[in-house]
C-alpha positions in Angstrom: 0.9 17.8 -31.3 0.3 14.3 -29.9 -1.8 13.5 -26.9 -1.1 11.3 -23.8 -4.4 9.9 -22.5 -4.1 8.7 -18.9 -6.7 6.9 -16.9 -9.7 8.3 -18.7 -8.5 11.9 -18.5 -9.1 14.4 -21.3 -5.5 14.0 -22.4 -2.3 16.0 -22.2 -0.7 17.4 -25.3 3.0 17.1 -26.2 5.0 17.6 -29.3 5.2 14.3 -31.3 9.0 14.2 -30.8 8.6 14.6 -27.1 5.7 12.1 -26.9 7.7 9.5 -28.9 10.6 9.7 -26.4 8.2 9.6 -23.4 6.5 6.6 -24.9 9.8 4.7 -25.2 10.8 5.4 -21.6 7.4 4.8 -20.1 6.9 1.6 -22.0 10.2 0.3 -20.8 9.4 1.2 -17.1 5.9 -0.3 -17.3 7.1 -3.4 -19.0 9.4 -3.9 -16.0 6.4 -3.4 -13.7 8.0 -0.2 -12.3 5.7 2.7 -11.4 7.0 6.2 -11.3 6.1 9.9 -11.3 5.9 12.1 -14.4 6.0 15.9 -13.9 5.9 18.7 -16.4 4.8 22.3 -16.9 1.5 22.2 -18.9 1.2 25.4 -20.9 -1.8 24.4 -22.9 -4.6 24.3 -20.2 -4.5 27.9 -19.0 -2.9 31.3 -19.6 -0.4 30.5 -16.9 1.6 27.3 -16.8 0.3 24.5 -14.5 2.6 22.0 -12.9 1.2 18.6 -13.6 2.2 15.3 -12.2 0.8 11.8 -12.7 1.7 8.5 -11.2 2.4 6.0 -14.0 1.7 2.4 -13.1 1.2 -0.8 -15.2 -2.4 -1.1 -13.8 -3.5 2.3 -15.1 -4.7 2.7 -18.7 -2.5 4.8 -20.9 -2.7 5.7 -24.6 -0.4 7.6 -26.9 -2.0 9.3 -29.9 0.3 11.0 -32.4 -0.6 13.8 -34.8 1.5 12.3 -37.6 1.3 8.7 -39.0 5.0 8.0 -38.5 7.0 8.1 -35.3 9.8 10.6 -35.1 13.3 9.2 -34.9 14.4 8.6 -31.3 17.6 10.1 -30.0 19.6 7.8 -27.7 21.0 10.7 -25.6 17.5 12.0 -24.9 16.3 8.5 -24.0 19.3 8.2 -21.6 18.5 11.5 -19.9 14.8 10.7 -19.6 15.5 7.2 -18.3 17.9 8.5 -15.7 15.3 11.0 -14.5 12.5 8.3 -14.4 14.8 6.1 -12.3 15.5 8.9 -9.8 13.7 9.5 -6.5 12.0 12.7 -7.9 10.5 10.9 -10.9 10.7 12.0 -14.5 10.6 15.7 -14.4 10.3 16.8 -18.0 12.1 20.1 -18.0 11.1 22.9 -20.4 14.8 23.1 -21.6 14.9 19.4 -22.4 11.6 19.6 -24.2 12.8 22.5 -26.3 15.9 20.5 -27.3 13.8 17.5 -28.2 11.5 19.7 -30.3 14.7 21.0 -32.0 14.1 24.6 -30.8 17.7 24.7 -29.4 20.8 22.9 -30.7 21.2 19.3 -29.7 23.4 18.9 -26.6 22.4 22.2 -25.1 20.5 20.6 -22.3 23.3 18.2 -21.5 26.0 20.8 -21.5 23.9 23.2 -19.3 23.2 20.3 -16.9 27.0 19.6 -16.6 27.7 23.2 -15.7 25.0 23.1 -13.0 26.5 19.9 -11.6 30.2 21.1 -11.7 
């Protein structure tokens, strides 16, 4: 598990694969000087999940710390989905289903096919 340290906070843990994809999307947005909202269900802080949200802005300190010495391979489809979400009005809502696919707990493409069914 990697950790996202944000503005002096204790840190938020994510699977290294998830964190690597977040890092790529966040770095792109901040490099363009675009702030946005990141939301996720934090299941590490308490017995019950807590909805967390942070405003990411180029002026706020941010650090990514990975548990392993090499970054996981990035998946272009997941980056596209995360970027689309980050560019939307609701911010980047990191759904549990997408996180499960990125962690390889469900087959690749599961999130996208489920999303198409909801939209249709």
